[in-house]
N, CA, C, O and CB atoms as a CASP TS submission, in Angstrom:
PFRMAT TS
TARGET T0000
AUTHOR 0000-0000-0000
METHOD Language model
MODEL 1
PARENT N/A
ATOM      1  N   MET     1      93.553  91.059 132.411  1.00  0.00           N
ATOM      2  CA  MET     1      93.713  89.651 132.334  1.00  0.00           C
ATOM      3  C   MET     1      94.053  89.308 130.883  1.00  0.00           C
ATOM      4  O   MET     1      93.400  89.803 129.964  1.00  0.00           O
ATOM      5  CB  MET     1      92.444  88.917 132.828  1.00  0.00           C
ATOM      6  N   TYR     2      95.064  88.469 130.671  1.00  0.00           N
ATOM      7  CA  TYR     2      95.482  88.048 129.344  1.00  0.00           C
ATOM      8  C   TYR     2      95.422  86.534 129.243  1.00  0.00           C
ATOM      9  O   TYR     2      95.627  85.836 130.235  1.00  0.00           O
ATOM     10  CB  TYR     2      96.899  88.556 129.028  1.00  0.00           C
ATOM     11  N   PRO     3      95.139  86.017 128.039  1.00  0.00           N
ATOM     12  CA  PRO     3      95.077  84.566 127.879  1.00  0.00           C
ATOM     13  C   PRO     3      96.460  83.927 128.005  1.00  0.00           C
ATOM     14  O   PRO     3      97.477  84.565 127.734  1.00  0.00           O
ATOM     15  CB  PRO     3      94.460  84.211 126.525  1.00  0.00           C
ATOM     16  N   VAL     4      96.482  82.671 128.417  1.00  0.00           N
ATOM     17  CA  VAL     4      97.737  81.940 128.588  1.00  0.00           C
ATOM     18  C   VAL     4      98.344  81.501 127.261  1.00  0.00           C
ATOM     19  O   VAL     4      99.551  81.662 127.082  1.00  0.00           O
ATOM     20  CB  VAL     4      97.514  80.732 129.465  1.00  0.00           C
ATOM     21  N   PRO     5      97.557  80.943 126.298  1.00  0.00           N
ATOM     22  CA  PRO     5      98.181  80.471 125.058  1.00  0.00           C
ATOM     23  C   PRO     5      98.737  81.632 124.231  1.00  0.00           C
ATOM     24  O   PRO     5      98.040  82.627 124.030  1.00  0.00           O
ATOM     25  CB  PRO     5      97.168  79.677 124.225  1.00  0.00           C
ATOM     26  N   PRO     6      99.962  81.524 123.755  1.00  0.00           N
ATOM     27  CA  PRO     6     100.567  82.636 123.028  1.00  0.00           C
ATOM     28  C   PRO     6     100.083  82.800 121.586  1.00  0.00           C
ATOM     29  O   PRO     6     100.174  83.894 121.029  1.00  0.00           O
ATOM     30  CB  PRO     6     102.036  82.465 123.024  1.00  0.00           C
ATOM     31  N   HIS     7      99.568  81.723 120.972  1.00  0.00           N
ATOM     32  CA  HIS     7      99.253  81.791 119.542  1.00  0.00           C
ATOM     33  C   HIS     7      97.762  81.811 119.246  1.00  0.00           C
ATOM     34  O   HIS     7      97.333  82.461 118.292  1.00  0.00           O
ATOM     35  CB  HIS     7      99.875  80.632 118.834  1.00  0.00           C
ATOM     36  N   PHE     8      96.982  81.126 120.029  1.00  0.00           N
ATOM     37  CA  PHE     8      95.558  81.008 119.740  1.00  0.00           C
ATOM     38  C   PHE     8      94.760  81.713 120.833  1.00  0.00           C
ATOM     39  O   PHE     8      94.451  81.127 121.871  1.00  0.00           O
ATOM     40  CB  PHE     8      95.137  79.517 119.625  1.00  0.00           C
ATOM     41  N   ASN     9      94.438  82.957 120.588  1.00  0.00           N
ATOM     42  CA  ASN     9      93.608  83.697 121.524  1.00  0.00           C
ATOM     43  C   ASN     9      92.944  84.857 120.793  1.00  0.00           C
ATOM     44  O   ASN     9      93.268  85.150 119.643  1.00  0.00           O
ATOM     45  CB  ASN     9      94.444  84.206 122.724  1.00  0.00           C
ATOM     46  N   HIS    10      92.028  85.498 121.464  1.00  0.00           N
ATOM     47  CA  HIS    10      91.266  86.581 120.839  1.00  0.00           C
ATOM     48  C   HIS    10      92.094  87.843 120.601  1.00  0.00           C
ATOM     49  O   HIS    10      91.631  88.760 119.923  1.00  0.00           O
ATOM     50  CB  HIS    10      90.075  86.921 121.696  1.00  0.00           C
ATOM     51  N   LEU    11      93.302  87.905 121.144  1.00  0.00           N
ATOM     52  CA  LEU    11      94.174  89.055 120.934  1.00  0.00           C
ATOM     53  C   LEU    11      95.247  88.777 119.892  1.00  0.00           C
ATOM     54  O   LEU    11      96.081  89.638 119.612  1.00  0.00           O
ATOM     55  CB  LEU    11      94.822  89.461 122.238  1.00  0.00           C
ATOM     56  N   GLY    12      95.232  87.575 119.314  1.00  0.00           N
ATOM     57  CA  GLY    12      96.264  87.173 118.367  1.00  0.00           C
ATOM     58  C   GLY    12      96.033  87.708 116.968  1.00  0.00           C
ATOM     59  O   GLY    12      95.328  88.697 116.766  1.00  0.00           O
ATOM     60  N   SER    13      96.635  87.042 116.020  1.00  0.00           N
ATOM     61  CA  SER    13      96.545  87.457 114.621  1.00  0.00           C
ATOM     62  C   SER    13      95.133  87.255 114.072  1.00  0.00           C
ATOM     63  O   SER    13      94.303  86.592 114.695  1.00  0.00           O
ATOM     64  CB  SER    13      97.555  86.680 113.770  1.00  0.00           C
ATOM     65  N   ASP    14      94.873  87.829 112.909  1.00  0.00           N
ATOM     66  CA  ASP    14      93.568  87.669 112.282  1.00  0.00           C
ATOM     67  C   ASP    14      93.270  86.205 111.986  1.00  0.00           C
ATOM     68  O   ASP    14      92.126  85.765 112.097  1.00  0.00           O
ATOM     69  CB  ASP    14      93.494  88.486 111.001  1.00  0.00           C
ATOM     70  N   VAL    15      94.296  85.456 111.610  1.00  0.00           N
ATOM     71  CA  VAL    15      94.095  84.032 111.310  1.00  0.00           C
ATOM     72  C   VAL    15      93.633  83.287 112.558  1.00  0.00           C
ATOM     73  O   VAL    15      92.685  82.503 112.499  1.00  0.00           O
ATOM     74  CB  VAL    15      95.397  83.398 110.762  1.00  0.00           C
ATOM     75  N   ALA    16      94.288  83.526 113.668  1.00  0.00           N
ATOM     76  CA  ALA    16      93.912  82.854 114.916  1.00  0.00           C
ATOM     77  C   ALA    16      92.505  83.262 115.351  1.00  0.00           C
ATOM     78  O   ALA    16      91.714  82.425 115.788  1.00  0.00           O
ATOM     79  CB  ALA    16      94.927  83.181 116.030  1.00  0.00           C
ATOM     80  N   ARG    17      92.205  84.534 115.228  1.00  0.00           N
ATOM     81  CA  ARG    17      90.878  84.996 115.644  1.00  0.00           C
ATOM     82  C   ARG    17      89.776  84.488 114.725  1.00  0.00           C
ATOM     83  O   ARG    17      88.638  84.315 115.160  1.00  0.00           O
ATOM     84  CB  ARG    17      90.844  86.510 115.687  1.00  0.00           C
ATOM     85  N   SER    18      90.103  84.250 113.465  1.00  0.00           N
ATOM     86  CA  SER    18      89.068  83.839 112.511  1.00  0.00           C
ATOM     87  C   SER    18      88.561  82.430 112.756  1.00  0.00           C
ATOM     88  O   SER    18      87.472  82.087 112.296  1.00  0.00           O
ATOM     89  CB  SER    18      89.595  83.938 111.109  1.00  0.00           C
ATOM     90  N   ILE    19      89.308  81.613 113.458  1.00  0.00           N
ATOM     91  CA  ILE    19      88.860  80.234 113.686  1.00  0.00           C
ATOM     92  C   ILE    19      88.221  80.039 115.058  1.00  0.00           C
ATOM     93  O   ILE    19      87.846  78.922 115.416  1.00  0.00           O
ATOM     94  CB  ILE    19      90.028  79.284 113.537  1.00  0.00           C
ATOM     95  N   ILE    20      88.098  81.099 115.811  1.00  0.00           N
ATOM     96  CA  ILE    20      87.419  81.015 117.103  1.00  0.00           C
ATOM     97  C   ILE    20      85.918  80.972 116.862  1.00  0.00           C
ATOM     98  O   ILE    20      85.372  81.800 116.133  1.00  0.00           O
ATOM     99  CB  ILE    20      87.801  82.218 118.023  1.00  0.00           C
ATOM    100  N   LEU    21      85.263  80.013 117.471  1.00  0.00           N
ATOM    101  CA  LEU    21      83.812  79.912 117.396  1.00  0.00           C
ATOM    102  C   LEU    21      83.224  80.410 118.708  1.00  0.00           C
ATOM    103  O   LEU    21      83.642  79.975 119.780  1.00  0.00           O
ATOM    104  CB  LEU    21      83.361  78.449 117.100  1.00  0.00           C
ATOM    105  N   PHE    22      82.274  81.303 118.632  1.00  0.00           N
ATOM    106  CA  PHE    22      81.652  81.847 119.820  1.00  0.00           C
ATOM    107  C   PHE    22      80.425  81.018 120.179  1.00  0.00           C
ATOM    108  O   PHE    22      79.751  80.488 119.297  1.00  0.00           O
ATOM    109  CB  PHE    22      81.274  83.322 119.611  1.00  0.00           C
ATOM    110  N   ALA    23      80.144  80.909 121.437  1.00  0.00           N
ATOM    111  CA  ALA    23      79.028  80.088 121.910  1.00  0.00           C
ATOM    112  C   ALA    23      77.694  80.623 121.420  1.00  0.00           C
ATOM    113  O   ALA    23      76.809  79.849 121.056  1.00  0.00           O
ATOM    114  CB  ALA    23      79.029  80.019 123.430  1.00  0.00           C
ATOM    115  N   GLN    24      77.546  81.921 121.409  1.00  0.00           N
ATOM    116  CA  GLN    24      76.291  82.521 120.981  1.00  0.00           C
ATOM    117  C   GLN    24      76.577  83.586 119.918  1.00  0.00           C
ATOM    118  O   GLN    24      77.173  84.624 120.202  1.00  0.00           O
ATOM    119  CB  GLN    24      75.530  83.135 122.191  1.00  0.00           C
ATOM    120  N   GLY    25      76.147  83.308 118.715  1.00  0.00           N
ATOM    121  CA  GLY    25      76.336  84.267 117.641  1.00  0.00           C
ATOM    122  C   GLY    25      75.383  85.435 117.771  1.00  0.00           C
ATOM    123  O   GLY    25      74.278  85.289 118.293  1.00  0.00           O
ATOM    124  N   LYS    26      75.801  86.577 117.304  1.00  0.00           N
ATOM    125  CA  LYS    26      74.955  87.765 117.319  1.00  0.00           C
ATOM    126  C   LYS    26      74.945  88.369 115.926  1.00  0.00           C
ATOM    127  O   LYS    26      75.940  88.276 115.207  1.00  0.00           O
ATOM    128  CB  LYS    26      75.450  88.799 118.370  1.00  0.00           C
ATOM    129  N   PRO    27      73.838  88.988 115.531  1.00  0.00           N
ATOM    130  CA  PRO    27      73.790  89.639 114.222  1.00  0.00           C
ATOM    131  C   PRO    27      74.765  90.818 114.158  1.00  0.00           C
ATOM    132  O   PRO    27      75.124  91.405 115.179  1.00  0.00           O
ATOM    133  CB  PRO    27      72.361  90.117 113.916  1.00  0.00           C
ATOM    134  N   LEU    28      75.178  91.146 112.946  1.00  0.00           N
ATOM    135  CA  LEU    28      76.121  92.239 112.764  1.00  0.00           C
ATOM    136  C   LEU    28      75.539  93.599 113.136  1.00  0.00           C
ATOM    137  O   LEU    28      76.276  94.499 113.537  1.00  0.00           O
ATOM    138  CB  LEU    28      76.589  92.268 111.342  1.00  0.00           C
ATOM    139  N   GLY    29      74.264  93.750 113.011  1.00  0.00           N
ATOM    140  CA  GLY    29      73.648  95.044 113.282  1.00  0.00           C
ATOM    141  C   GLY    29      73.529  95.852 112.001  1.00  0.00           C
ATOM    142  O   GLY    29      73.967  95.402 110.943  1.00  0.00           O
ATOM    143  N   PRO    30      72.947  97.031 112.084  1.00  0.00           N
ATOM    144  CA  PRO    30      72.679  97.809 110.871  1.00  0.00           C
ATOM    145  C   PRO    30      73.933  98.291 110.147  1.00  0.00           C
ATOM    146  O   PRO    30      73.892  98.507 108.936  1.00  0.00           O
ATOM    147  CB  PRO    30      71.837  98.990 111.219  1.00  0.00           C
ATOM    148  N   ASP    31      75.028  98.461 110.848  1.00  0.00           N
ATOM    149  CA  ASP    31      76.245  98.997 110.226  1.00  0.00           C
ATOM    150  C   ASP    31      77.371  97.961 110.176  1.00  0.00           C
ATOM    151  O   ASP    31      78.490  98.279 109.775  1.00  0.00           O
ATOM    152  CB  ASP    31      76.717 100.234 110.986  1.00  0.00           C
ATOM    153  N   GLY    32      77.076  96.729 110.582  1.00  0.00           N
ATOM    154  CA  GLY    32      78.113  95.710 110.712  1.00  0.00           C
ATOM    155  C   GLY    32      78.793  95.326 109.405  1.00  0.00           C
ATOM    156  O   GLY    32      80.016  95.199 109.365  1.00  0.00           O
ATOM    157  N   LEU    33      78.026  95.139 108.337  1.00  0.00           N
ATOM    158  CA  LEU    33      78.618  94.746 107.058  1.00  0.00           C
ATOM    159  C   LEU    33      79.529  95.853 106.527  1.00  0.00           C
ATOM    160  O   LEU    33      80.602  95.570 105.994  1.00  0.00           O
ATOM    161  CB  LEU    33      77.516  94.421 106.027  1.00  0.00           C
ATOM    162  N   ARG    34      79.116  97.088 106.667  1.00  0.00           N
ATOM    163  CA  ARG    34      79.951  98.208 106.229  1.00  0.00           C
ATOM    164  C   ARG    34      81.262  98.230 107.008  1.00  0.00           C
ATOM    165  O   ARG    34      82.322  98.462 106.425  1.00  0.00           O
ATOM    166  CB  ARG    34      79.203  99.547 106.403  1.00  0.00           C
ATOM    167  N   ARG    35      81.205  97.992 108.304  1.00  0.00           N
ATOM    168  CA  ARG    35      82.415  97.974 109.128  1.00  0.00           C
ATOM    169  C   ARG    35      83.349  96.839 108.710  1.00  0.00           C
ATOM    170  O   ARG    35      84.568  97.009 108.692  1.00  0.00           O
ATOM    171  CB  ARG    35      82.049  97.835 110.614  1.00  0.00           C
ATOM    172  N   LEU    36      82.776  95.681 108.374  1.00  0.00           N
ATOM    173  CA  LEU    36      83.600  94.561 107.911  1.00  0.00           C
ATOM    174  C   LEU    36      84.285  94.896 106.590  1.00  0.00           C
ATOM    175  O   LEU    36      85.453  94.559 106.395  1.00  0.00           O
ATOM    176  CB  LEU    36      82.746  93.296 107.754  1.00  0.00           C
ATOM    177  N   LYS    37      83.574  95.549 105.693  1.00  0.00           N
ATOM    178  CA  LYS    37      84.160  95.953 104.406  1.00  0.00           C
ATOM    179  C   LYS    37      85.322  96.915 104.621  1.00  0.00           C
ATOM    180  O   LYS    37      86.375  96.772 104.000  1.00  0.00           O
ATOM    181  CB  LYS    37      83.093  96.608 103.505  1.00  0.00           C
ATOM    182  N   ILE    38      85.133  97.881 105.490  1.00  0.00           N
ATOM    183  CA  ILE    38      86.187  98.857 105.772  1.00  0.00           C
ATOM    184  C   ILE    38      87.391  98.156 106.398  1.00  0.00           C
ATOM    185  O   ILE    38      88.534  98.450 106.048  1.00  0.00           O
ATOM    186  CB  ILE    38      85.665  99.976 106.710  1.00  0.00           C
ATOM    187  N   HIS    39      87.137  97.239 107.313  1.00  0.00           N
ATOM    188  CA  HIS    39      88.236  96.496 107.940  1.00  0.00           C
ATOM    189  C   HIS    39      89.009  95.691 106.898  1.00  0.00           C
ATOM    190  O   HIS    39      90.237  95.622 106.948  1.00  0.00           O
ATOM    191  CB  HIS    39      87.697  95.560 109.040  1.00  0.00           C
ATOM    192  N   LEU    40      88.301  95.093 105.969  1.00  0.00           N
ATOM    193  CA  LEU    40      88.946  94.315 104.919  1.00  0.00           C
ATOM    194  C   LEU    40      89.866  95.189 104.075  1.00  0.00           C
ATOM    195  O   LEU    40      90.998  94.799 103.787  1.00  0.00           O
ATOM    196  CB  LEU    40      87.897  93.646 104.033  1.00  0.00           C
ATOM    197  N   VAL    41      89.400  96.348 103.682  1.00  0.00           N
ATOM    198  CA  VAL    41      90.231  97.261 102.893  1.00  0.00           C
ATOM    199  C   VAL    41      91.406  97.755 103.730  1.00  0.00           C
ATOM    200  O   VAL    41      92.505  97.918 103.200  1.00  0.00           O
ATOM    201  CB  VAL    41      89.396  98.459 102.378  1.00  0.00           C
ATOM    202  N   ASN    42      91.202  97.994 105.012  1.00  0.00           N
ATOM    203  CA  ASN    42      92.299  98.407 105.885  1.00  0.00           C
ATOM    204  C   ASN    42      93.395  97.346 105.938  1.00  0.00           C
ATOM    205  O   ASN    42      94.577  97.681 106.021  1.00  0.00           O
ATOM    206  CB  ASN    42      91.776  98.691 107.295  1.00  0.00           C
ATOM    207  N   LEU    43      93.017  96.085 105.892  1.00  0.00           N
ATOM    208  CA  LEU    43      94.007  95.007 105.933  1.00  0.00           C
ATOM    209  C   LEU    43      94.879  94.977 104.685  1.00  0.00           C
ATOM    210  O   LEU    43      96.025  94.533 104.745  1.00  0.00           O
ATOM    211  CB  LEU    43      93.313  93.671 106.101  1.00  0.00           C
ATOM    212  N   THR    44      94.352  95.441 103.555  1.00  0.00           N
ATOM    213  CA  THR    44      95.123  95.406 102.313  1.00  0.00           C
ATOM    214  C   THR    44      96.141  96.531 102.226  1.00  0.00           C
ATOM    215  O   THR    44      97.117  96.417 101.484  1.00  0.00           O
ATOM    216  CB  THR    44      94.193  95.476 101.127  1.00  0.00           C
ATOM    217  N   ASP    45      95.941  97.600 102.955  1.00  0.00           N
ATOM    218  CA  ASP    45      96.842  98.754 102.939  1.00  0.00           C
ATOM    219  C   ASP    45      96.815  99.489 101.596  1.00  0.00           C
ATOM    220  O   ASP    45      97.716 100.278 101.310  1.00  0.00           O
ATOM    221  CB  ASP    45      98.265  98.307 103.252  1.00  0.00           C
ATOM    222  N   LEU    46      95.792  99.240 100.766  1.00  0.00           N
ATOM    223  CA  LEU    46      95.706  99.870  99.448  1.00  0.00           C
ATOM    224  C   LEU    46      95.157 101.290  99.508  1.00  0.00           C
ATOM    225  O   LEU    46      95.556 102.139  98.712  1.00  0.00           O
ATOM    226  CB  LEU    46      94.842  99.036  98.537  1.00  0.00           C
ATOM    227  N   LYS    47      94.279 101.549 100.408  1.00  0.00           N
ATOM    228  CA  LYS    47      93.610 102.858 100.493  1.00  0.00           C
ATOM    229  C   LYS    47      93.943 103.525 101.821  1.00  0.00           C
ATOM    230  O   LYS    47      93.062 103.997 102.539  1.00  0.00           O
ATOM    231  CB  LYS    47      92.070 102.706 100.336  1.00  0.00           C
ATOM    232  N   LYS    48      95.222 103.551 102.124  1.00  0.00           N
ATOM    233  CA  LYS    48      95.682 104.041 103.421  1.00  0.00           C
ATOM    234  C   LYS    48      95.251 105.484 103.701  1.00  0.00           C
ATOM    235  O   LYS    48      94.892 105.814 104.831  1.00  0.00           O
ATOM    236  CB  LYS    48      97.187 103.941 103.496  1.00  0.00           C
ATOM    237  N   LYS    49      95.284 106.322 102.701  1.00  0.00           N
ATOM    238  CA  LYS    49      94.975 107.740 102.897  1.00  0.00           C
ATOM    239  C   LYS    49      93.548 108.090 102.488  1.00  0.00           C
ATOM    240  O   LYS    49      93.157 109.256 102.551  1.00  0.00           O
ATOM    241  CB  LYS    49      95.949 108.592 102.116  1.00  0.00           C
ATOM    242  N   ALA    50      92.770 107.097 102.070  1.00  0.00           N
ATOM    243  CA  ALA    50      91.397 107.349 101.634  1.00  0.00           C
ATOM    244  C   ALA    50      90.478 107.521 102.847  1.00  0.00           C
ATOM    245  O   ALA    50      90.774 107.048 103.944  1.00  0.00           O
ATOM    246  CB  ALA    50      90.892 106.195 100.733  1.00  0.00           C
ATOM    247  N   SER    51      89.374 108.198 102.623  1.00  0.00           N
ATOM    248  CA  SER    51      88.395 108.372 103.700  1.00  0.00           C
ATOM    249  C   SER    51      87.671 107.040 103.953  1.00  0.00           C
ATOM    250  O   SER    51      87.763 106.102 103.161  1.00  0.00           O
ATOM    251  CB  SER    51      87.368 109.501 103.340  1.00  0.00           C
ATOM    252  N   ILE    52      86.968 106.988 105.055  1.00  0.00           N
ATOM    253  CA  ILE    52      86.218 105.780 105.416  1.00  0.00           C
ATOM    254  C   ILE    52      85.174 105.468 104.349  1.00  0.00           C
ATOM    255  O   ILE    52      84.995 104.309 103.974  1.00  0.00           O
ATOM    256  CB  ILE    52      85.540 105.949 106.796  1.00  0.00           C
ATOM    257  N   ASP    53      84.489 106.494 103.860  1.00  0.00           N
ATOM    258  CA  ASP    53      83.474 106.276 102.824  1.00  0.00           C
ATOM    259  C   ASP    53      84.099 105.757 101.535  1.00  0.00           C
ATOM    260  O   ASP    53      83.526 104.893 100.872  1.00  0.00           O
ATOM    261  CB  ASP    53      82.710 107.571 102.546  1.00  0.00           C
ATOM    262  N   GLU    54      85.278 106.284 101.174  1.00  0.00           N
ATOM    263  CA  GLU    54      85.966 105.810  99.968  1.00  0.00           C
ATOM    264  C   GLU    54      86.396 104.347 100.130  1.00  0.00           C
ATOM    265  O   GLU    54      86.360 103.582  99.166  1.00  0.00           O
ATOM    266  CB  GLU    54      87.197 106.700  99.662  1.00  0.00           C
ATOM    267  N   ARG    55      86.797 103.962 101.328  1.00  0.00           N
ATOM    268  CA  ARG    55      87.190 102.569 101.572  1.00  0.00           C
ATOM    269  C   ARG    55      85.996 101.633 101.437  1.00  0.00           C
ATOM    270  O   ARG    55      86.114 100.553 100.858  1.00  0.00           O
ATOM    271  CB  ARG    55      87.816 102.423 102.967  1.00  0.00           C
ATOM    272  N   ALA    56      84.856 102.040 101.966  1.00  0.00           N
ATOM    273  CA  ALA    56      83.640 101.231 101.844  1.00  0.00           C
ATOM    274  C   ALA    56      83.220 101.115 100.385  1.00  0.00           C
ATOM    275  O   ALA    56      82.806 100.044  99.942  1.00  0.00           O
ATOM    276  CB  ALA    56      82.496 101.838 102.681  1.00  0.00           C
ATOM    277  N   LYS    57      83.321 102.201  99.641  1.00  0.00           N
ATOM    278  CA  LYS    57      82.975 102.185  98.213  1.00  0.00           C
ATOM    279  C   LYS    57      83.928 101.270  97.444  1.00  0.00           C
ATOM    280  O   LYS    57      83.501 100.524  96.562  1.00  0.00           O
ATOM    281  CB  LYS    57      83.018 103.617  97.626  1.00  0.00           C
ATOM    282  N   TYR    58      85.213 101.329  97.778  1.00  0.00           N
ATOM    283  CA  TYR    58      86.198 100.462  97.117  1.00  0.00           C
ATOM    284  C   TYR    58      85.893  98.987  97.384  1.00  0.00           C
ATOM    285  O   TYR    58      86.019  98.155  96.485  1.00  0.00           O
ATOM    286  CB  TYR    58      87.627 100.802  97.598  1.00  0.00           C
ATOM    287  N   ALA    59      85.496  98.663  98.609  1.00  0.00           N
ATOM    288  CA  ALA    59      85.130  97.277  98.931  1.00  0.00           C
ATOM    289  C   ALA    59      83.951  96.818  98.073  1.00  0.00           C
ATOM    290  O   ALA    59      83.920  95.677  97.613  1.00  0.00           O
ATOM    291  CB  ALA    59      84.780  97.142 100.433  1.00  0.00           C
ATOM    292  N   ASP    60      82.990  97.705  97.861  1.00  0.00           N
ATOM    293  CA  ASP    60      81.855  97.366  96.996  1.00  0.00           C
ATOM    294  C   ASP    60      82.311  97.130  95.554  1.00  0.00           C
ATOM    295  O   ASP    60      81.792  96.249  94.868  1.00  0.00           O
ATOM    296  CB  ASP    60      80.799  98.483  97.038  1.00  0.00           C
ATOM    297  N   GLU    61      83.287  97.926  95.102  1.00  0.00           N
ATOM    298  CA  GLU    61      83.786  97.796  93.734  1.00  0.00           C
ATOM    299  C   GLU    61      84.514  96.470  93.500  1.00  0.00           C
ATOM    300  O   GLU    61      84.461  95.925  92.397  1.00  0.00           O
ATOM    301  CB  GLU    61      84.715  98.951  93.412  1.00  0.00           C
ATOM    302  N   ILE    62      85.182  95.955  94.508  1.00  0.00           N
ATOM    303  CA  ILE    62      85.956  94.712  94.338  1.00  0.00           C
ATOM    304  C   ILE    62      85.281  93.515  95.011  1.00  0.00           C
ATOM    305  O   ILE    62      85.933  92.516  95.313  1.00  0.00           O
ATOM    306  CB  ILE    62      87.368  94.889  94.907  1.00  0.00           C
ATOM    307  N   MET    63      83.977  93.624  95.241  1.00  0.00           N
ATOM    308  CA  MET    63      83.257  92.567  95.947  1.00  0.00           C
ATOM    309  C   MET    63      83.359  91.212  95.232  1.00  0.00           C
ATOM    310  O   MET    63      83.427  90.176  95.894  1.00  0.00           O
ATOM    311  CB  MET    63      81.795  92.957  96.104  1.00  0.00           C
ATOM    312  N   ASP    64      83.371  91.205  93.897  1.00  0.00           N
ATOM    313  CA  ASP    64      83.500  89.935  93.172  1.00  0.00           C
ATOM    314  C   ASP    64      84.823  89.245  93.517  1.00  0.00           C
ATOM    315  O   ASP    64      84.856  88.031  93.721  1.00  0.00           O
ATOM    316  CB  ASP    64      83.405  90.172  91.647  1.00  0.00           C
ATOM    317  N   GLU    65      85.903  90.011  93.582  1.00  0.00           N
ATOM    318  CA  GLU    65      87.208  89.447  93.926  1.00  0.00           C
ATOM    319  C   GLU    65      87.246  88.988  95.382  1.00  0.00           C
ATOM    320  O   GLU    65      87.866  87.973  95.701  1.00  0.00           O
ATOM    321  CB  GLU    65      88.314  90.474  93.671  1.00  0.00           C
ATOM    322  N   ILE    66      86.589  89.730  96.257  1.00  0.00           N
ATOM    323  CA  ILE    66      86.533  89.355  97.673  1.00  0.00           C
ATOM    324  C   ILE    66      85.823  88.021  97.836  1.00  0.00           C
ATOM    325  O   ILE    66      86.312  87.126  98.527  1.00  0.00           O
ATOM    326  CB  ILE    66      85.819  90.445  98.500  1.00  0.00           C
ATOM    327  N   LEU    67      84.675  87.895  97.199  1.00  0.00           N
ATOM    328  CA  LEU    67      83.909  86.647  97.303  1.00  0.00           C
ATOM    329  C   LEU    67      84.644  85.479  96.650  1.00  0.00           C
ATOM    330  O   LEU    67      84.585  84.352  97.141  1.00  0.00           O
ATOM    331  CB  LEU    67      82.531  86.817  96.660  1.00  0.00           C
ATOM    332  N   ASP    68      85.337  85.750  95.539  1.00  0.00           N
ATOM    333  CA  ASP    68      86.113  84.702  94.880  1.00  0.00           C
ATOM    334  C   ASP    68      87.234  84.203  95.782  1.00  0.00           C
ATOM    335  O   ASP    68      87.478  82.999  95.863  1.00  0.00           O
ATOM    336  CB  ASP    68      86.691  85.215  93.560  1.00  0.00           C
ATOM    337  N   SER    69      87.908  85.112  96.453  1.00  0.00           N
ATOM    338  CA  SER    69      88.993  84.687  97.336  1.00  0.00           C
ATOM    339  C   SER    69      88.460  83.944  98.551  1.00  0.00           C
ATOM    340  O   SER    69      89.156  83.094  99.107  1.00  0.00           O
ATOM    341  CB  SER    69      89.816  85.889  97.781  1.00  0.00           C
ATOM    342  N   ALA    70      87.243  84.248  98.971  1.00  0.00           N
ATOM    343  CA  ALA    70      86.622  83.506 100.079  1.00  0.00           C
ATOM    344  C   ALA    70      86.203  82.110  99.630  1.00  0.00           C
ATOM    345  O   ALA    70      86.341  81.144 100.381  1.00  0.00           O
ATOM    346  CB  ALA    70      85.399  84.273 100.628  1.00  0.00           C
ATOM    347  N   ASP    71      85.690  82.003  98.396  1.00  0.00           N
ATOM    348  CA  ASP    71      85.256  80.710  97.881  1.00  0.00           C
ATOM    349  C   ASP    71      86.427  79.808  97.493  1.00  0.00           C
ATOM    350  O   ASP    71      86.390  78.597  97.712  1.00  0.00           O
ATOM    351  CB  ASP    71      84.354  80.912  96.688  1.00  0.00           C
ATOM    352  N   ARG    72      87.464  80.413  96.915  1.00  0.00           N
ATOM    353  CA  ARG    72      88.632  79.641  96.445  1.00  0.00           C
ATOM    354  C   ARG    72      89.918  80.300  96.944  1.00  0.00           C
ATOM    355  O   ARG    72      90.614  80.950  96.164  1.00  0.00           O
ATOM    356  CB  ARG    72      88.645  79.539  94.881  1.00  0.00           C
ATOM    357  N   PRO    73      90.245  80.146  98.228  1.00  0.00           N
ATOM    358  CA  PRO    73      91.362  80.890  98.810  1.00  0.00           C
ATOM    359  C   PRO    73      92.749  80.483  98.289  1.00  0.00           C
ATOM    360  O   PRO    73      93.689  81.270  98.393  1.00  0.00           O
ATOM    361  CB  PRO    73      91.333  80.723 100.288  1.00  0.00           C
ATOM    362  N   LEU    74      92.893  79.303  97.747  1.00  0.00           N
ATOM    363  CA  LEU    74      94.212  78.833  97.317  1.00  0.00           C
ATOM    364  C   LEU    74      94.467  78.985  95.832  1.00  0.00           C
ATOM    365  O   LEU    74      95.566  78.684  95.365  1.00  0.00           O
ATOM    366  CB  LEU    74      94.377  77.406  97.689  1.00  0.00           C
ATOM    367  N   SER    75      93.483  79.445  95.079  1.00  0.00           N
ATOM    368  CA  SER    75      93.685  79.609  93.640  1.00  0.00           C
ATOM    369  C   SER    75      94.324  80.958  93.355  1.00  0.00           C
ATOM    370  O   SER    75      94.150  81.918  94.106  1.00  0.00           O
ATOM    371  CB  SER    75      92.350  79.476  92.878  1.00  0.00           C
ATOM    372  N   VAL    76      95.066  81.012  92.257  1.00  0.00           N
ATOM    373  CA  VAL    76      95.734  82.242  91.841  1.00  0.00           C
ATOM    374  C   VAL    76      94.918  82.885  90.734  1.00  0.00           C
ATOM    375  O   VAL    76      94.420  82.199  89.842  1.00  0.00           O
ATOM    376  CB  VAL    76      97.193  81.963  91.368  1.00  0.00           C
ATOM    377  N   CYS    77      94.782  84.193  90.792  1.00  0.00           N
ATOM    378  CA  CYS    77      93.995  84.909  89.762  1.00  0.00           C
ATOM    379  C   CYS    77      94.600  84.770  88.412  1.00  0.00           C
ATOM    380  O   CYS    77      94.069  85.307  87.439  1.00  0.00           O
ATOM    381  CB  CYS    77      93.869  86.373  90.096  1.00  0.00           C
TER
END
């Protein structure tokens, strides 16, 4: 089964999926934050050949920049 709307659905782009609000939130779990960090680095394509552990470590190294871009998404460094 696939959703009818072509642009706003759970199978769409990251932007479309990021604005979906779920009825019942669930905690990330013990490994959830690490998985989010790895996904974030995967989106940048910077550490394409790095191991999963190296990607998680890189996310920790640039956490200040990640949080800054979340707080001020339209500002230029």
